[in-house]
C-alpha positions in Angstrom: 0.2 -0.1 0.0 1.0 3.4 -0.8 0.3 5.7 2.0 1.3 9.1 -0.1 -0.9 8.0 -3.2 1.9 8.8 -5.4 2.4 6.5 -8.4 5.8 5.9 -8.2 6.1 3.5 -11.4 4.8 6.4 -13.3 7.3 8.9 -11.9 10.3 6.3 -12.7 8.8 5.8 -16.3 8.6 9.6 -16.7 12.0 10.2 -15.1 13.3 7.4 -17.8 11.7 8.8 -20.5 12.9 12.2 -19.8 16.6 11.1 -19.3 16.5 9.3 -22.8 15.1 12.4 -24.4 18.0 14.5 -22.7 20.7 11.6 -24.0 19.1 12.2 -27.5 19.3 16.0 -27.6 22.6 16.6 -25.8 24.2 13.6 -27.1 26.8 13.2 -29.9 25.1 14.8 -33.2 25.1 12.5 -36.4 28.1 13.6 -38.8 27.2 14.4 -42.5 31.2 14.1 -43.4 31.8 11.2 -45.8 35.4 10.8 -46.6 36.3 8.5 -49.7 40.1 8.2 -48.9 40.8 6.1 -51.9 39.4 8.6 -54.0 40.4 11.6 -52.1 36.7 13.2 -51.8 35.1 14.4 -49.2 31.0 14.4 -49.7 29.0 16.6 -46.8 26.1 14.2 -47.3 23.3 16.6 -45.8 19.9 14.8 -45.3 17.2 15.6 -48.0 19.7 16.8 -50.5 20.3 14.1 -52.9 22.8 12.4 -50.4 21.8 8.5 -51.4 22.0 8.9 -54.9 25.5 10.7 -54.8 26.8 8.6 -52.2 25.6 5.5 -54.3 27.8 6.7 -57.2 31.0 7.4 -55.2 30.5 4.1 -53.0 30.4 2.2 -56.5 33.3 4.0 -57.7 35.5 3.7 -54.5 34.8 -0.4 -54.8 32.7 -0.4 -51.6 29.3 -1.2 -53.2 27.2 -3.9 -50.9 25.6 -7.0 -52.8 22.4 -6.1 -52.0 21.3 -2.4 -53.4 17.8 -2.9 -53.8 17.1 -0.6 -51.0 18.7 2.7 -50.5 19.3 2.2 -46.6 21.8 -0.3 -47.6 23.9 2.7 -49.3 23.4 4.1 -45.6 25.3 1.2 -44.2 28.3 1.8 -46.0 28.3 5.6 -45.8 27.8 5.4 -41.9 31.4 3.5 -41.9 32.9 6.3 -44.0 31.9 9.5 -42.0 34.5 11.7 -39.9 33.9 13.9 -37.3 34.1 17.8 -38.1 37.2 18.3 -36.2 38.8 15.7 -38.2 38.2 18.0 -41.3 41.4 19.8 -40.9 43.6 16.5 -40.8 42.5 15.7 -44.3 45.3 16.1 -47.3 45.2 19.4 -48.8 44.6 17.5 -52.2 41.3 16.4 -51.0 38.4 17.6 -53.1 35.5 18.5 -50.8 32.0 19.5 -52.1 28.3 19.6 -51.0 24.9 20.0 -52.7 22.3 22.7 -50.8 18.7 22.7 -51.5 15.9 25.5 -51.0 14.9 25.2 -47.2 11.1 25.8 -48.0 11.5 22.7 -50.1 13.9 20.7 -47.9 11.7 21.0 -44.8 8.5 20.0 -46.9 10.1 17.1 -48.0 11.4 16.1 -44.5 8.1 16.4 -43.2 6.4 14.6 -45.8 8.8 11.9 -45.7 9.7 11.6 -42.4 7.4 13.1 -40.2 3.9 12.6 -41.9 4.1 9.0 -43.4 7.1 7.6 -41.1 7.7 6.8 -37.6 11.0 8.7 -37.4 13.4 9.1 -34.8 12.6 12.7 -34.8 9.0 12.3 -33.3 10.8 10.5 -30.1 12.8 13.5 -29.4 12.3 17.1 -27.9 9.8 15.8 -25.3 6.9 15.4 -27.6 7.5 19.2 -29.5 7.4 17.0 -32.6 5.3 14.0 -32.5 3.4 11.6 -34.8 0.7 13.5 -36.4 1.9 17.1 -36.1 0.5 19.5 -38.6 3.1 21.1 -40.8 2.1 24.7 -39.5 3.0 23.6 -35.8 6.3 21.6 -37.2 7.3 24.5 -38.9 6.9 26.4 -35.4 8.5 23.7 -33.6 11.6 23.5 -35.8 12.2 27.4 -35.5 12.4 27.3 -31.7 15.3 24.6 -31.8 18.7 25.9 -32.5 21.3 24.3 -34.7 23.2 22.9 -31.9 20.4 20.9 -30.4 18.5 20.1 -34.0 18.5 16.7 -35.5 20.5 16.3 -38.6 17.6 16.2 -41.0 16.4 20.0 -40.1 19.7 21.5 -39.0 20.9 24.3 -41.2 22.9 23.6 -43.9 24.9 26.9 -43.4 26.1 25.2 -40.1 27.5 22.2 -41.8 29.2 23.9 -44.4 30.8 26.9 -42.5 33.1 27.5 -39.6 33.4 31.1 -38.3 32.4 32.5 -41.9 34.6 30.4 -43.9 33.2 27.6 -46.4 34.9 24.1 -45.5 34.2 22.8 -49.2 35.8 23.5 -52.6 32.0 23.6 -54.5 29.0 24.3 -53.7 26.0 22.8 -56.1 22.4 23.0 -56.0 19.7 20.7 -55.8 17.5 22.4 -58.1 20.3 22.2 -60.9 21.7 18.7 -59.5 22.6 17.3 -62.8 24.2 20.2 -64.5 26.2 21.0 -61.2 27.1 17.4 -60.6 28.3 16.8 -64.1 31.9 18.0 -63.9 32.1 15.7 -60.5 31.0 13.0 -62.6 33.5 13.8 -65.2 36.5 14.3 -62.8 36.0 11.0 -61.2 34.5 9.0 -63.8 31.5 8.3 -61.9 28.3 7.0 -63.4 24.5 8.7 -64.2 22.5 9.5 -61.0 20.6 7.0 -59.8 16.8 7.6 -58.2 17.4 5.4 -55.0 15.1 7.5 -52.3 12.1 7.8 -54.1 10.5 10.6 -51.9 6.7 11.5 -52.5 6.5 14.9 -54.4 5.9 17.4 -52.1 3.1 20.0 -52.6 4.4 23.2 -51.1 1.0 25.0 -51.7 -0.7 22.4 -49.8 1.6 22.8 -46.8 2.5 26.3 -46.3 0.3 29.2 -44.9 2.0 32.6 -44.6 3.0 32.0 -40.9 4.6 28.6 -41.4 6.6 30.3 -44.3 8.0 33.0 -42.3 8.7 30.6 -39.7 10.8 28.6 -41.9 12.7 31.6 -43.6 13.5 33.3 -39.9 14.9 29.6 -39.1 16.8 29.2 -42.3 17.8 32.8 -43.3 21.5 32.1 -43.6 21.0 29.1 -45.9 18.7 31.2 -47.9 21.0 34.3 -48.2 24.2 32.2 -48.5 23.2 30.0 -51.1 21.2 32.2 -53.2 17.6 31.6 -52.4 16.5 35.0 -51.1 14.3 35.9 -54.5 12.4 32.7 -54.7 11.8 32.5 -51.0 10.7 36.0 -50.9 8.3 35.7 -53.9 7.1 32.4 -52.4 6.3 34.2 -49.2 4.3 36.7 -50.8 1.9 34.2 -52.4 0.8 32.8 -48.8 -2.3 33.6 -47.2 -2.2 34.1 -43.7 
């Protein structure tokens, strides 16, 4: 009998869940820096920016392609073994070619929501003390991620600028754009004798008009302003915001 009326099991479970949340939020963040030593290439493989397709070609060229390539996640297994931490970047040879691709933040966040939050039980929904949860509306999702700074953010919605810049200095030799992926990637294909870009992670098409209202567009703009201004998306983002209804 519990004379205090306190449900100790409930308290223990709540504390355990809170501790797990803290470990996930403040623990080591996932690295996006993928180094192919035998090619002397560093690819900054940011989520939702064609990283599976590009890694597939690099893994194939490096002779590391797994036997089963029927699912894009098999590529991630190899990629995870090639990741290096950010502080290791300075130890790479001066000859290393470093590149990345970026994506319009409005499109990137909408794609994340549709593919990882709305239609998948992703780990993001088990972090942040329920701030982001299964079934969350897009407007609430945009508001939530706008409140989470890069130092605490999940890799899927951390800003692209934070991965690519350190104290105002760009960490890579080349930054291409998702919107012109084929053209921007072609010189790299030729230089390293890579195959054609496959379509591995076939995400469902995101309908921006259906997801964004004025407030959610403004929240995403404020959250990713560095991405927008640094990577040349200012005009298109401002034009899109102007079309949104309150």
